[in-house]
C-alpha positions in Angstrom: -0.2 -7.7 -2.0 -1.2 -9.6 1.2 2.2 -8.7 2.7 1.4 -5.0 2.7 -0.3 -3.3 5.6 -4.1 -3.4 5.2 -4.4 0.4 5.0 -1.9 0.5 2.1 -3.7 -2.4 0.4 -6.9 -0.4 0.5 -5.3 2.8 -0.8 -3.7 0.9 -3.7 -6.8 -1.0 -4.6 -8.8 2.3 -4.6 -6.4 3.7 -7.2 -6.3 0.4 -9.1 -10.1 0.4 -9.6 -9.8 3.3 -11.9 -8.0 1.4 -14.6 -9.8 1.0 -18.0 -11.1 -2.4 -18.9 -9.8 -2.2 -22.5 -6.0 -2.6 -22.7 -5.9 -0.3 -25.7 -6.9 2.5 -23.3 -4.1 1.8 -20.9 -1.8 4.6 -22.1 0.1 7.4 -20.4 2.8 7.5 -17.9 0.9 5.5 -15.2 0.7 2.5 -17.5 3.3 0.3 -19.3 3.7 -3.2 -20.6 6.2 -5.9 -20.1 6.3 -8.6 -22.7 8.2 -11.8 -23.4 7.5 -14.8 -25.6 4.0 -13.8 -26.3 3.1 -13.1 -22.7 2.2 -9.6 -21.7 1.9 -8.0 -18.3 0.7 -4.5 -17.6 2.3 -2.1 -15.2 0.3 0.4 -13.3 1.9 3.2 -11.2 0.0 3.8 -8.0 1.5 6.2 -5.5 5.0 4.9 -4.8 4.2 1.3 -6.0 4.2 -0.5 -9.3 1.4 -3.1 -9.8 2.2 -5.8 -12.4 -0.9 -7.6 -13.6 -2.5 -9.3 -16.6 -6.0 -9.5 -18.0 -8.0 -12.5 -16.9 -11.5 -13.6 -17.9 -12.7 -12.8 -14.3 -11.0 -9.4 -14.2 -7.3 -8.9 -13.6 -4.6 -11.1 -12.0 -2.1 -9.1 -9.9 1.3 -10.8 -10.0 3.5 -8.4 -8.0 3.3 -5.1 -6.2 6.7 -3.6 -5.9 7.8 -0.3 -4.3 9.2 2.0 -6.9 12.6 2.1 -5.2 12.7 -1.7 -5.1 12.2 -1.8 -8.8 14.8 0.8 -9.4 17.2 -1.1 -7.1 16.4 -4.3 -9.1 17.2 -2.6 -12.4 20.4 -1.1 -10.9 21.5 -4.4 -9.5 20.8 -6.1 -12.8 23.0 -3.4 -14.6 20.0 -2.4 -16.7 19.5 1.1 -18.1 16.8 3.2 -16.3 15.4 4.5 -19.6 12.9 2.2 -21.4 12.3 0.3 -18.1 9.4 -1.8 -19.3 11.0 -3.0 -22.5 14.3 -3.8 -20.7 12.4 -5.4 -17.9 10.6 -7.7 -20.3 13.9 -9.0 -21.6 15.2 -9.8 -18.1 14.9 -13.4 -17.0 15.2 -12.3 -13.3 11.9 -10.3 -13.5 10.1 -13.3 -15.1 11.5 -15.6 -12.4 10.0 -13.2 -9.8 6.6 -13.4 -11.5 6.9 -17.2 -11.7 7.8 -17.5 -8.0 4.6 -15.6 -7.2 2.5 -17.9 -9.4 4.0 -21.0 -7.8 3.4 -19.7 -4.3 -0.3 -19.2 -5.1 -0.5 -22.8 -6.4 1.0 -24.3 -3.2 -0.9 -22.1 -0.8 
């Protein structure tokens, strides 16, 4: 998120503050889930971006903020169907590698 311009960060965070605290309430077209091996990430659509995060005892932990076209490009390059994006994305090792890269960069920073 730090790589985005400050103004855009503030716009996305303003939208992101409206998410419900209870995951059971995260329904509708703005929310989705990506799961693999017992791990679950949530997806929130904010403007032209997709925010991938998980629940954390202190709030939420944002893993990635991707432009919607970047995600579509990712799915296209991975030869994945556009329907059922979240389920398909959860089964894709390249997506989880992207999440793990972000986690490792936070540890070494």
